[in-house]
C-alpha positions in Angstrom: 11.3 -51.9 45.9 11.7 -55.1 44.0 12.2 -54.2 40.0 12.7 -56.4 36.5 13.7 -54.5 33.7 14.3 -57.0 30.8 16.5 -56.0 28.2 17.1 -57.2 24.7 14.4 -58.2 22.3 14.1 -56.6 19.2 13.0 -57.8 15.1 15.1 -61.0 13.9 14.9 -63.5 10.6 13.9 -67.1 11.6 17.0 -68.6 12.1 19.1 -65.7 14.0 19.5 -65.1 17.7 19.0 -62.9 20.4 20.5 -62.7 23.8 17.4 -61.3 26.1 18.7 -60.4 30.1 16.6 -59.6 33.0 18.1 -56.9 35.6 17.0 -57.3 39.0 17.6 -54.6 42.1 15.5 -54.3 45.5 16.5 -57.5 47.0 19.3 -60.0 47.0 18.5 -62.9 44.2 21.2 -65.0 44.7 18.8 -67.5 47.0 15.8 -67.4 44.2 14.9 -69.3 41.5 14.4 -67.0 38.4 12.1 -68.1 34.6 11.3 -66.5 31.5 7.7 -67.1 30.4 6.4 -65.5 27.2 3.1 -64.3 25.8 1.6 -64.3 21.9 -1.0 -61.9 21.1 -4.4 -64.1 21.8 -2.5 -66.7 23.9 -1.3 -67.3 27.5 1.1 -66.6 29.4 3.6 -70.2 28.7 7.2 -71.1 30.3 10.1 -70.8 28.7 13.1 -71.5 31.2 13.7 -71.6 34.3 17.6 -71.3 36.5 17.3 -72.7 40.0 18.8 -70.8 43.0 22.2 -71.9 42.6 22.3 -72.8 39.7 22.6 -76.1 39.3 19.3 -76.7 37.9 17.6 -76.0 35.2 14.3 -76.3 33.9 13.3 -76.1 29.3 10.2 -75.5 27.8 9.8 -78.4 25.5 9.5 -75.7 22.7 12.3 -74.2 23.1 14.7 -77.3 24.3 17.9 -77.0 22.7 17.6 -73.4 20.6 17.4 -71.8 24.2 19.5 -71.3 27.0 19.1 -69.5 30.8 21.9 -68.3 32.6 22.4 -66.7 35.3 24.9 -64.4 37.4 24.1 -63.5 40.5 26.9 -60.7 41.4 25.1 -58.9 38.8 21.6 -59.8 39.6 21.2 -60.5 36.4 19.7 -63.1 34.4 19.7 -63.9 30.6 18.0 -65.6 28.3 20.3 -67.3 24.7 17.9 -68.1 22.4 19.0 -69.2 18.4 17.7 -70.0 15.3 15.0 -68.2 16.5 11.5 -69.0 15.2 8.3 -67.2 14.0 6.5 -69.3 16.3 8.0 -67.7 19.2 7.4 -64.8 18.7 6.0 -63.2 22.1 6.4 -61.0 25.1 9.1 -62.6 27.4 9.1 -61.6 30.9 11.3 -63.1 33.0 10.3 -63.2 36.9 11.9 -64.2 40.5 10.7 -67.3 42.2 8.4 -66.7 45.4 10.0 -68.8 47.7 14.1 -69.1 48.4 16.3 -71.7 47.6 13.4 -73.4 45.2 14.2 -74.9 42.0 12.8 -72.5 39.8 8.7 -73.4 38.5 7.4 -74.3 35.1 3.8 -72.5 36.6 3.1 -68.8 36.5 1.9 -68.8 39.9 5.5 -69.7 41.5 6.6 -66.8 40.8 6.1 -63.0 42.6 8.2 -60.5 40.7 8.0 -59.5 37.6 9.5 -57.5 33.9 7.3 -55.4 32.4 8.3 -57.2 29.1 10.6 -57.2 26.0 8.7 -57.7 22.6 10.4 -60.0 20.3 9.6 -60.5 16.8 10.9 -63.2 14.6 10.1 -62.6 11.3 9.6 -65.8 8.1 
């Protein structure tokens, strides 16, 4: 059974930093792209960042470019999201996800991902 478990969320002041982790189990994830999405109350889930299976290609939403960094450790089946210079508008539940297609790029739409974690809450105070 595939499981994704996120951790690292919390409450932080604007300008602060957090590192989210997502540990995957139940499959060899090294050949799949992985991504991070977020959803704020009353809003749709939105793409944050993605990294392809080999780690050689990365995508970011414009709203987080230059502040967030996605990385992965395939030996640990873990993907990370380093979040710096956090803003109140970054407040949301953050979800990691595994792409549907092996050896893919790691897309920017929810439909391109098959497995999802339960989410971790990030709250940024002003």
